[in-house]
N, C-alpha and C positions, 0 to 999 in steps of 0.2 A: 492431477495429471494421471495419465493412463500408462505411464512408462515410456511414452514417446518423448523425444526431445521437444521442448517447447511448452506451450500452454499460455494462458493469459495471466499476466501479473498486473495487479492494480497497485500503482505507486501513488500514495497519498502524501504529497510533499509540498510544503508552502513555498520553498525556494526554487524558482524556475531553473536556475543553473544546476542545482543538485538533482532535480527531477530529470532534466535533460541528460545529465551524466548517467544516472541510473538507467534511463531508457536506452541509451546507446549501448551500455554494457550488456543489458539483458537482451536487447534485440540482436546483438552480435552473437549471443549464445543460442539464438533461435526462438526466443520468447516473443509473443505479442505483448505490448505494453499499453496500458491505459493510464493516463495521468489524471489525478484529481488534485487540483491546486489548493483546495481547502480541506485539510485533514478532518475538520469538523463535519464535512459532508461525506466522509468515507463510508459510513454505514449505508447511506442511500446508493452510493456508487457500487458498493459490493453487492447489494441486493439486486441492482439492475444488471450488472455485467457478469455476475457469477464467476469471479476469477478463480484460478487454480491456487493462487497465493496472493497475499496482500503485504505490501511493505508500507508501514504506517509511521509517519514522522510525528513524534510526540514532543518535539522540542519547543513548541509554542505554548507559553505559560497560560494563555487564555482558553485552552482547550478544556472541554468538560472532563471531569475526573473519571467518568465511566466510559470514555470514548473507546478504549481498547476492548472492553467487554461488549459494547454495542457493535463494533466492527466484527469481532469474532462471531457473534450471534448471526449477523447478516451474511457473513462470508462462509459460514459452516457448510461443508466440512473442511474448507480450505484453511491452511495455517495462516497465521498473522505474525509477521515479523515486525516488532516495534524497534524503531531506531531513534536516536536523538543525538544532536550535536552538542547538547548541553553537558557540562561536567557533572551536573546533579541529575540523578535518575528521576 
């Protein structure tokens, strides 16, 4: 982001209700939001949309172990925030 309010946030979240909640909160604060419903496809989505920040759901156990790294590389220089609903990181 360039210091302006807003920017593009890529939300990679498998749960549609959670993704919609995140979209609403972020949009209310002035962000544009792109939803990727399959976190495994987040690297492609980040490379395509060039977001200012990525919110990545890592709570699905079947996700590749290196997914965070691949998303961070594709989104660079944007930060990646990893979230999980799981009690185990």
